[in-house]
N, C-alpha and C positions, 0 to 999 in steps of 0.2 A: 573504382572501388575494387579492391582485391576480392577474388572469389571466396576465400575463407571468411573475410569480413562480411560479405553478403550472407553467407550461410549463418554466421553467428547472429546478425541482425534478424534473419528470418526466424531462427529458432527462438531468439529472445522474444520477438513479437508474438509468435504462436503461443509460447508459454504464458506471456502476460495476458493474452486474450483469454486463454483457458482459465488462468487464476481469476481474472476479473469475472467471467461468467459463473464459475463455481462459488466464489465468495459471495456473489450477489444473492445466491439461493440459501446461504447459510444464516443461522440465527446468531452464532457466535464464531469468531475467527480466532483460532489458536495460533500459537507462536510458529508452528511448523509452516504455516502459509507465509508468515513474515520471512522465515528462513528461505523459503523457495524464492520469494520476491528478491531478497538481498543476493541470492545466487544469480539470478538474471542480471541484476545491476552490476555485480562483479564481472560477469561475462562482457557486458556492455563497456565497462570501464576498460577492459583489456583491448577494446578496439579504439580507444582514445576518447571516448565520450565522457565528459565530466558528469558523474551521476550523484555527486554529493548532496544536492538539494532534494533528491528523490528518496533518500534513505529514511527508514523509519527509525527515530531515536529510541533507545532503550527505555527512556521515560514513558513511552507510549505503550509499552508492553509490560503488563502486570497481572498478577492473579486477580480473580474476581471474588467478590464477597459471595459466599455460599449460604451462610446463615448468620442472622444477627440475634444474639441472645440478650435479653434484658433480665438482669438479676437484681434483686432488692436486698440490700443489706442495711439494717436499722433505719428503714424508711428513706434510704438513699439509693435510688435506681442507678445501675451501672449497665452500660451496653458493652457487649464484646462481639466482635465479628470473627467468623471463621472464613478462611480463604481457600480457594482451589489450589491444587497442586500445579495445574497447567496455568500458563500465562496466556493472556488474550490481548488483542488489539481491537480498538474500536472499529467496527465494520466501515463506517463512513470515512474514517481517516485512511485506511488502507486502500479503499476503492478510489478515494481522491488522488492518492499517490499513483496508483496504477493508471487511472485515467490521464494523469498529467504526463506520464511516460509515454503512453499510447498517442496522446496528442503531439508530443514532441516527435515521435516517429513519423507521424503524418507530415509534419513540417519538413523534417530532414530527408525524407525519402520521396517527396512529391517531385514529379517530373516538371510541373509548372511551379514557378514561385508562388507560394501562398500569400494572399493579400492579408496583411494584418493591420489592425488599427480600429478606430471607431468610425462607424458609418452613420451618416445622416440620410434621410429619405432622398436627398438630392444627389449623393455620390455613391449610391449603391450600384 
């Protein structure tokens, strides 16, 4: 593996670990963290790794409801929601994507081939 590819992989791994650790502590994950995650994926794609399945779709990034107002007109209640300016992604969803990439890193960078499959008590 070329030295520049190793460096790119090391930096991507370090960034993903940092993102994972910081996002785990957050209550809400804004779009800026999705952008940082996508930047890492773009760098990885530059090394020849297919990252398409790790990408967070735009449909998963949306404003949050900030207030729900219930108004009554002629005995007919209507609800209206106000939304945040910022967009958010579900914390569990982005953590799952990051964990998937980190798990993939473990497989492709392992010196010994990883055993994969299902194990029964007799073949552990």
